[in-house]
SEMIKOL-349092 format. One record per residue (C-alpha): residue number from 0; residue in three letters; x, y, z. Coordinates in Angstrom, 3 decimals. Example, Ala and Ser with C-alpha at 12.3 -4.5 7.8 and 13.67 -1.06 7.14 Angstrom:
# SEMIKOL-349092
REC  num  residuo      east     north        up
REC    0      Ala    12.300    -4.500     7.800
REC    1      Ser    13.670    -1.060     7.140
This chain:
# SEMIKOL-349092
REC  num  residuo      east     north        up
REC    0      Met     0.052    -0.023    -0.055
REC    1      Gly     1.404     3.425    -0.947
REC    2      Lys     1.665     6.361     1.350
REC    3      Ala    -1.388     8.135     0.010
REC    4      Ala    -3.591     4.962     0.227
REC    5      Gly    -2.561     4.466     3.700
REC    6      Leu    -3.173     7.803     4.544
REC    7      Asp    -6.696     7.570     2.905
REC    8      Ala    -7.358     4.352     4.885
REC    9      Phe    -6.443     6.132     8.119
REC   10      Thr    -8.589     8.928     7.418
REC   11      Gln   -11.667     6.691     6.716
REC   12      Ile   -11.160     4.872     9.915
REC   13      His   -10.661     8.138    11.824
REC   14      Glu   -13.896     9.517    10.267
REC   15      Thr   -15.666     6.308    11.172
REC   16      Glu   -14.698     6.679    14.863
REC   17      Lys   -15.755    10.229    14.857
REC   18      Lys   -19.197     9.381    13.478
REC   19      Val   -19.833     6.771    16.045
REC   20      Ser   -18.008     8.212    18.989
REC   21      Gly   -21.070    10.056    20.236
REC   22      Arg   -23.532     7.153    20.405
REC   23      Lys   -23.809     3.787    21.835
REC   24      Ile   -24.377     0.585    20.199
REC   25      Arg   -27.872    -0.652    20.771
REC   26      Ile   -28.449    -4.158    21.583
REC   27      Gly   -31.594    -6.361    22.241
REC   28      Ile   -31.534    -9.862    24.031
REC   29      Ile   -33.856   -12.478    22.827
REC   30      Gly   -34.385   -15.221    25.274
REC   31      Thr   -33.757   -14.444    28.953
REC   32      Gly   -32.529   -17.759    30.333
REC   33      Trp   -29.212   -18.418    32.217
REC   34      Ile   -26.931   -17.946    29.100
REC   35      Ala   -28.464   -14.629    28.350
REC   36      Gly   -27.317   -13.689    31.911
REC   37      Met   -23.716   -14.061    30.662
REC   38      His   -24.471   -11.825    27.615
REC   39      Ala   -25.973    -9.180    29.782
REC   40      Glu   -23.013    -9.125    32.149
REC   41      Glu   -20.598    -8.602    29.360
REC   42      Tyr   -22.568    -6.122    27.546
REC   43      Leu   -23.036    -4.070    30.732
REC   44      Lys   -18.998    -3.865    31.048
REC   45      Met   -18.942    -2.037    27.728
REC   46      Asp   -19.103     1.867    27.971
REC   47      Asp   -20.219     1.936    24.181
REC   48      Val   -23.206    -0.429    24.347
REC   49      Glu   -26.692    -0.176    25.798
REC   50      Ile   -29.104    -2.958    26.323
REC   51      Val   -32.373    -1.409    25.034
REC   52      Ala   -34.842    -4.250    24.732
REC   53      Leu   -35.394    -7.843    26.119
REC   54      Ala   -37.880   -10.494    24.856
REC   55      Asp   -39.068   -13.613    26.285
REC   56      Ile   -42.225   -15.772    25.700
REC   57      Ile   -42.665   -16.527    29.457
REC   58      Pro   -44.693   -13.562    30.978
REC   59      Gly   -42.587   -11.594    33.439
REC   60      Lys   -39.463   -13.415    32.829
REC   61      Ala   -37.724   -10.535    30.750
REC   62      Gln   -38.922    -7.907    33.357
REC   63      Lys   -37.397   -10.058    36.268
REC   64      Phe   -34.121   -10.463    34.225
REC   65      Ala   -34.032    -6.663    33.615
REC   66      Asp   -34.522    -6.025    37.465
REC   67      Gln   -31.768    -8.754    38.225
REC   68      Phe   -29.076    -7.384    36.172
REC   69      Gly   -30.035    -3.620    36.695
REC   70      Ile   -30.814    -3.062    33.034
REC   71      Lys   -32.540     0.365    33.099
REC   72      Asn   -35.118     1.956    30.700
REC   73      Cys   -35.253    -1.243    28.385
REC   74      Arg   -38.399    -2.139    26.647
REC   75      Ile   -39.959    -5.463    27.380
REC   76      Tyr   -41.475    -7.767    24.632
REC   77      Asp   -43.314   -11.200    24.770
REC   78      Ser   -41.647   -12.410    21.362
REC   79      Asp   -38.686   -11.918    19.270
REC   80      Leu   -41.077   -10.630    16.458
REC   81      Ala   -42.531    -7.916    18.529
REC   82      Leu   -38.974    -6.855    19.489
REC   83      Val   -37.503    -6.773    15.979
REC   84      Glu   -40.713    -5.011    14.445
REC   85      Asn   -40.763    -2.315    17.108
REC   86      Glu   -37.162    -1.564    17.674
REC   87      Lys   -36.455     0.499    14.714
REC   88      Asp   -32.925     1.773    15.726
REC   89      Leu   -31.487    -1.669    16.888
REC   90      Asp   -27.917    -2.329    16.048
REC   91      Gly   -27.809    -6.109    17.083
REC   92      Val   -29.338    -8.764    18.998
REC   93      Ser   -28.043   -11.683    21.055
REC   94      Ile   -30.236   -14.740    20.345
REC   95      Cys   -30.310   -16.818    23.511
REC   96      Thr   -33.487   -18.975    23.090
REC   97      Tyr   -34.095   -22.583    23.184
REC   98      Asn   -32.069   -24.544    20.307
REC   99      Cys   -35.355   -24.857    18.380
REC  100      Gln   -35.954   -21.330    18.189
REC  101      His   -32.578   -20.302    16.899
REC  102      Ala   -33.557   -20.360    13.203
REC  103      Pro   -36.867   -18.505    13.186
REC  104      Cys   -35.402   -15.778    15.629
REC  105      Ala   -32.227   -15.240    13.544
REC  106      Ile   -34.302   -15.230    10.379
REC  107      His   -36.724   -12.683    11.833
REC  108      Ala   -33.983   -10.336    12.822
REC  109      Leu   -31.882   -10.510     9.804
REC  110      Asp   -34.810    -9.823     7.526
REC  111      His   -35.512    -6.867     9.499
REC  112      Gly   -32.078    -5.482     8.943
REC  113      Ile   -30.458    -6.452    12.383
REC  114      Asn   -27.080    -7.915    13.103
REC  115      Val   -27.061   -11.117    14.965
REC  116      Met   -25.135   -12.828    17.590
REC  117      Leu   -26.691   -16.401    17.618
REC  118      Glu   -25.706   -18.605    20.456
REC  119      Lys   -24.540   -22.138    19.661
REC  120      Pro   -25.576   -24.438    18.415
REC  121      Phe   -26.128   -22.839    14.999
REC  122      Thr   -29.369   -24.386    14.571
REC  123      Val   -30.885   -27.880    15.217
REC  124      Thr   -31.031   -29.228    11.474
REC  125      Leu   -28.768   -28.462     8.507
REC  126      Asp   -31.862   -27.284     6.722
REC  127      Glu   -32.668   -24.676     9.153
REC  128      Ala   -28.969   -23.477     8.986
REC  129      Ile   -29.222   -23.182     5.186
REC  130      Glu   -32.567   -21.008     5.608
REC  131      Val   -30.632   -18.761     8.165
REC  132      Met   -27.812   -18.204     5.760
REC  133      Arg   -30.101   -17.158     2.967
REC  134      Ala   -31.633   -14.710     5.398
REC  135      Glu   -28.162   -13.615     6.170
REC  136      Lys   -27.436   -13.166     2.220
REC  137      Arg   -30.797   -11.273     1.744
REC  138      Ser   -29.979    -8.895     4.603
REC  139      Gly   -26.290    -8.114     4.109
REC  140      Lys   -26.016    -8.135     7.963
REC  141      Ile   -23.507    -9.669    10.295
REC  142      Leu   -24.305   -13.123    11.482
REC  143      Thr   -21.713   -14.523    13.978
REC  144      Ile   -22.249   -17.659    15.871
REC  145      Gly   -21.333   -17.918    19.800
REC  146      Phe   -18.171   -19.804    19.784
REC  147      Gln   -16.112   -18.060    22.659
REC  148      Pro   -13.450   -20.637    22.462
REC  149      Arg   -12.460   -18.979    19.092
REC  150      Met   -10.987   -15.941    21.224
REC  151      Ser    -8.575   -18.205    23.091
REC  152      Glu    -4.844   -17.896    22.285
REC  153      Asn    -4.306   -21.692    23.026
REC  154      Met    -7.028   -22.775    20.749
REC  155      Arg    -5.742   -20.596    18.092
REC  156      Met    -2.391   -22.184    18.585
REC  157      Ile    -3.739   -25.500    17.454
REC  158      Lys    -4.736   -24.116    14.053
REC  159      Lys    -1.167   -22.471    13.831
REC  160      Ile     0.477   -25.558    14.567
REC  161      Val    -1.430   -27.520    11.736
REC  162      Gln    -1.185   -24.648     9.297
REC  163      Ser     2.613   -24.315     9.842
REC  164      Gly     3.092   -27.683     8.325
REC  165      Glu     4.675   -28.987    11.539
REC  166      Leu     2.589   -32.103    11.472
REC  167      Gly     2.734   -32.901     7.762
REC  168      Lys    -0.546   -33.772     5.977
REC  169      Ile    -3.265   -34.396     8.364
REC  170      Tyr    -5.138   -37.786     7.862
REC  171      Tyr    -6.949   -38.359    11.126
REC  172      Ile    -8.781   -36.041    13.750
REC  173      Gln   -10.170   -37.457    16.920
REC  174      Ala   -12.683   -35.671    19.167
REC  175      Gly   -12.613   -36.642    22.910
REC  176      Gly   -13.731   -35.145    26.376
REC  177      Gly   -17.237   -35.300    27.445
REC  178      Arg   -18.889   -35.341    30.905
REC  179      Arg   -19.355   -38.345    33.307
REC  180      Arg   -22.449   -36.920    34.722
REC  181      Gly   -23.504   -33.545    33.326
REC  182      Ile   -27.043   -33.551    31.638
REC  183      Pro   -27.819   -29.962    31.983
REC  184      Thr   -31.158   -30.080    34.095
REC  185      Pro   -30.131   -27.623    36.652
REC  186      Phe   -31.186   -25.015    34.223
REC  187      Gly   -34.711   -26.647    33.882
REC  188      Thr   -35.779   -29.112    31.155
REC  189      Ser   -35.429   -26.932    28.038
REC  190      Phe   -32.150   -28.532    26.846
REC  191      Ile   -33.608   -32.226    27.142
REC  192      Glu   -37.103   -31.875    25.826
REC  193      Lys   -37.378   -32.564    21.997
REC  194      Asn   -39.606   -29.637    21.196
REC  195      Thr   -37.149   -27.155    22.883
REC  196      Gly   -33.749   -28.629    22.752
REC  197      Gly   -34.205   -30.666    19.473
REC  198      Ile   -30.517   -32.088    19.859
REC  199      Gly   -28.600   -32.920    23.065
REC  200      Ala   -25.064   -33.402    23.801
REC  201      Val   -24.095   -33.689    20.087
REC  202      Gly   -25.346   -30.154    19.496
REC  203      Asp   -24.805   -28.507    22.818
REC  204      Ile   -21.016   -29.419    23.665
REC  205      Gly   -20.178   -31.518    20.622
REC  206      Thr   -20.417   -28.338    18.318
REC  207      Tyr   -17.500   -26.944    20.350
REC  208      Ser   -15.102   -29.939    19.888
REC  209      Leu   -16.137   -30.085    15.996
REC  210      Asp   -15.182   -26.177    15.712
REC  211      Met   -11.931   -26.849    17.303
REC  212      Leu   -10.646   -29.652    15.287
REC  213      Leu   -12.393   -28.717    12.136
REC  214      Gly   -11.341   -25.088    12.351
REC  215      Ala    -7.584   -26.421    12.834
REC  216      Val    -7.647   -28.468     9.470
REC  217      Gly    -9.443   -25.897     7.286
REC  218      Tyr   -13.033   -26.842     7.681
REC  219      Pro   -13.285   -29.517     5.041
REC  220      Lys   -16.702   -30.636     3.941
REC  221      Pro   -18.113   -34.030     5.288
REC  222      Leu   -18.615   -36.731     2.546
REC  223      Thr   -20.193   -39.585     4.701
REC  224      Val   -21.246   -39.916     8.158
REC  225      Ser   -21.946   -43.104    10.223
REC  226      Gly   -23.578   -41.976    13.538
REC  227      Tyr   -24.654   -43.378    16.709
REC  228      Thr   -26.731   -41.670    19.424
REC  229      Ser   -28.087   -42.964    22.893
REC  230      Ser   -30.001   -41.715    25.801
REC  231      Phe   -29.541   -44.454    28.457
REC  232      Phe   -28.853   -42.020    31.452
REC  233      Gly   -31.322   -39.328    30.380
REC  234      Lys   -34.301   -41.769    30.285
REC  235      Asp   -33.406   -43.445    33.559
REC  236      Pro   -35.418   -42.047    36.491
REC  237      Asp   -32.645   -42.905    38.991
REC  238      Tyr   -30.455   -40.277    37.238
REC  239      Tyr   -32.527   -37.455    38.640
REC  240      Pro   -32.878   -37.691    42.590
REC  241      Gly   -35.836   -35.741    43.367
REC  242      His   -37.064   -35.379    39.941
REC  243      Pro   -37.671   -38.663    38.366
REC  244      Glu   -40.327   -37.104    36.005
REC  245      Tyr   -37.389   -35.619    34.079
REC  246      Ala   -36.763   -39.111    32.538
REC  247      Asp   -40.382   -38.992    30.772
REC  248      Lys   -39.448   -35.458    29.335
REC  249      Phe   -35.889   -36.612    27.964
REC  250      Gly   -36.155   -36.454    24.214
REC  251      Val   -32.747   -35.934    22.917
REC  252      Asp   -29.355   -37.613    22.908
REC  253      Asp   -26.891   -37.894    26.033
REC  254      Phe   -24.177   -39.523    24.179
REC  255      Ala   -23.193   -39.475    20.616
REC  256      Ala   -20.448   -40.804    18.220
REC  257      Gly   -19.624   -40.519    14.510
REC  258      Phe   -17.181   -41.708    11.848
REC  259      Val   -16.932   -39.027     9.184
REC  260      Arg   -15.203   -38.988     5.982
REC  261      Leu   -13.996   -35.675     5.111
REC  262      Glu   -12.598   -33.857     1.852
REC  263      Gly    -8.959   -34.052     1.614
REC  264      Asp    -8.675   -37.830     2.954
REC  265      Ile    -9.216   -37.145     6.403
REC  266      Ile   -11.109   -39.132     9.031
REC  267      Leu   -12.989   -37.532    11.851
REC  268      Asp   -13.499   -39.923    14.794
REC  269      Phe   -16.009   -38.092    17.016
REC  270      Arg   -17.729   -38.926    20.365
REC  271      Ile   -19.103   -36.631    23.126
REC  272      Ser   -21.449   -37.095    26.142
REC  273      Trp   -23.594   -35.424    28.664
REC  274      Ala   -23.299   -38.730    30.832
REC  275      Met   -21.344   -41.887    30.610
REC  276      Asn   -19.488   -44.341    32.881
REC  277      Met   -16.144   -42.910    32.093
REC  278      Asn   -14.380   -39.705    33.237
REC  279      Thr   -13.528   -38.829    29.698
REC  280      Ser   -13.413   -40.357    26.213
REC  281      Gly    -9.995   -39.138    25.976
REC  282      Asp    -7.765   -36.349    24.677
REC  283      Ala    -8.347   -34.867    21.286
REC  284      Leu    -5.965   -35.853    18.691
REC  285      Ile    -4.750   -34.684    15.244
REC  286      Leu    -2.473   -37.002    13.380
REC  287      Gly    -0.134   -36.145    10.380
REC  288      Thr     2.459   -37.612     8.459
REC  289      Lys     5.219   -35.685    10.072
REC  290      Gly     3.808   -35.251    13.648
REC  291      Gly     1.087   -35.610    15.932
REC  292      Leu    -0.802   -33.306    18.501
REC  293      Arg    -2.381   -34.145    21.641
REC  294      Ile    -5.003   -31.773    22.915
REC  295      Pro    -5.805   -32.346    26.603
REC  296      Ser    -9.226   -33.546    27.557
REC  297      Thr   -12.099   -31.281    28.843
REC  298      Asp   -15.546   -32.005    29.652
REC  299      Cys   -17.111   -29.749    26.948
REC  300      Trp   -14.465   -27.688    25.105
REC  301      Asn   -16.193   -24.392    25.775
REC  302      Gly   -13.271   -22.372    26.849
REC  303      Asp    -9.366   -23.046    27.346
REC  304      Phe    -7.908   -26.288    28.406
REC  305      Gly    -5.962   -26.763    31.635
REC  306      Ala    -2.676   -28.361    30.516
REC  307      Pro    -0.377   -27.811    27.711
REC  308      Leu    -0.773   -29.412    24.101
REC  309      Thr     1.823   -32.004    23.217
REC  310      Ile     3.494   -32.487    19.923
REC  311      Tyr     4.984   -35.876    18.980
REC  312      Lys     7.729   -36.221    16.221
REC  313      Thr    10.576   -38.236    15.211
REC  314      Leu    13.930   -36.257    15.116
REC  315      Cys    17.248   -37.862    13.750
REC  316      Gly    15.697   -41.313    14.228
REC  317      Glu    14.498   -40.637    17.825
REC  318      Glu    11.004   -40.293    18.969
REC  319      Ile    10.549   -37.186    20.863
REC  320      Glu     7.707   -35.023    22.322
REC  321      Tyr     7.432   -31.530    23.602
REC  322      Lys     5.070   -29.247    25.274
REC  323      Val     3.475   -26.094    24.108
REC  324      Pro     3.280   -23.638    26.796
REC  325      Leu    -0.103   -22.287    27.652
REC  326      Lys    -0.753   -18.420    27.185
REC  327      Pro    -3.186   -16.272    29.053
REC  328      Ser    -6.258   -15.695    27.135
REC  329      Gly    -8.506   -13.324    29.289
REC  330      Asp   -12.202   -13.419    29.416
REC  331      Leu   -13.388   -15.159    26.435
REC  332      Phe   -16.976   -14.458    26.813
REC  333      Phe   -16.395   -10.774    26.793
REC  334      Lys   -14.064   -10.978    23.971
REC  335      Lys   -16.747   -12.803    21.925
REC  336      Leu   -19.299   -10.240    22.462
REC  337      Arg   -16.770    -7.378    22.065
REC  338      Ala   -15.740    -8.808    18.721
REC  339      Phe   -19.501    -8.620    17.721
REC  340      Val   -19.925    -5.075    18.958
REC  341      Asp   -16.590    -4.069    16.998
REC  342      Ser   -17.890    -5.738    13.842
REC  343      Ile   -21.195    -3.649    13.901
REC  344      Arg   -19.147    -0.449    14.813
REC  345      Phe   -16.462    -0.737    12.225
REC  346      Gly   -18.329    -2.939     9.589
REC  347      Gly   -16.024    -5.993    10.063
REC  348      Lys   -16.506    -9.541     9.306
REC  349      Pro   -17.921   -11.984    11.760
REC  350      Thr   -15.360   -13.848    13.932
REC  351      Val   -17.233   -17.020    13.496
REC  352      Pro   -18.817   -17.038     9.985
REC  353      Ser   -21.809   -19.101     9.159
REC  354      Ser   -19.838   -20.400     6.077
REC  355      Glu   -17.824   -22.609     8.441
REC  356      Ile   -20.279   -23.470    11.072
REC  357      Val   -22.778   -24.778     8.483
REC  358      Ile   -20.247   -27.580     7.926
REC  359      Asn   -20.278   -28.286    11.680
REC  360      Gln   -24.148   -28.368    11.519
REC  361      Ala   -23.874   -30.829     8.528
REC  362      Ile   -21.948   -33.220    10.625
REC  363      Ile   -24.175   -33.064    13.677
REC  364      Asp   -27.170   -33.373    11.295
REC  365      Gly   -25.644   -36.327     9.606
REC  366      Ile   -24.839   -38.157    12.894
REC  367      Val   -28.417   -37.563    14.090
REC  368      Arg   -29.936   -38.853    10.821
REC  369      Ser   -27.536   -41.738    10.332
REC  370      Ala   -28.155   -42.869    13.903
REC  371      Ala   -32.009   -42.821    13.210
REC  372      Leu   -31.532   -44.800    10.005
REC  373      Gly   -28.989   -47.230    11.526
REC  374      Lys   -26.697   -46.929     8.396
REC  375      Glu   -24.097   -44.588     6.843
REC  376      Ile   -25.390   -41.690     4.929
REC  377      Thr   -24.057   -39.368     2.365
REC  378      Val   -23.812   -35.666     3.382
REC  379      Gln   -24.829   -32.726     0.809
REC  380      Ile   -24.757   -29.127     1.865
REC  381      Pro   -27.206   -26.942    -0.227
REC  382      Glu   -26.005   -23.811    -2.040
REC  383      Val   -27.124   -20.721    -0.221
């Protein structure tokens, strides 16, 4: 870039900052459950953001949420559609609803010209994800998906190691981790009921491990999936001391596994659990022709990990291994929402684009469909 062009670019950035310096980014929150509380806490830390509207279909819930977090002078709505139709000057929304409402709420907001931070999972089905992406394309607005691990320096190091060529050609990636006992009923039954959650562990926490591994290897498309899901623990009344009725409401998976063939001759060996008779299904692995990478197990991969990465190589005929020191990453949830606000303010690109997460969703969808059919299936992602 020449000097004149550089000065022009600087001037444009400076003018943009001047134009927005006098006003705050106006945010609405759709769905006021527990994850919405994390959104509110982080937005309230930002001097240039104001929460101006809340929506929840349960009467009184949004107002109670506003009182709990001290959100003053915000307008309360009983549906996402009422919020997006009446808030004419809204800059963005955080969608924190049940999984089954992700798609319609995102489509409504985008079609009303509002930028969207959509909590994970992207959607319940691949078809829903495609419809959301079509709304994104129609609107020209920002759609980003809520994957705060993307903000971790240690998670980013995984991708750097793979892309550096240190491991050679990647041919196998293995997901791990998972919870021994962690069906999320402390937050009510919305996660476990079919008509609200839609999918269970595979979408709730499996989507995180998929993003970590697929992102590292460039998000190759899935070709075929052989999937398995089960719900032995979720449907067992003994799992819920004091609430055996939860077993009758359980309509999703508490364990999922899949064998996925990806473009580029890469195999994905996937497994995740809300509940199992094991402390972990293992570390995550990335195997290449020149080296291997071990990523220490966590229960759900929704943040940093607590031990260093390990690289395995052969050097001068000797088998060696070495650690990659952990780096501080700060408040990942804050950084996720700050990146969303900055993309609105300065016209940037989404940190977690739908073009990548639709591949994640296609694998989840493939595992669920394959498990239901009891056979391997071919995966096709429609054009947007």
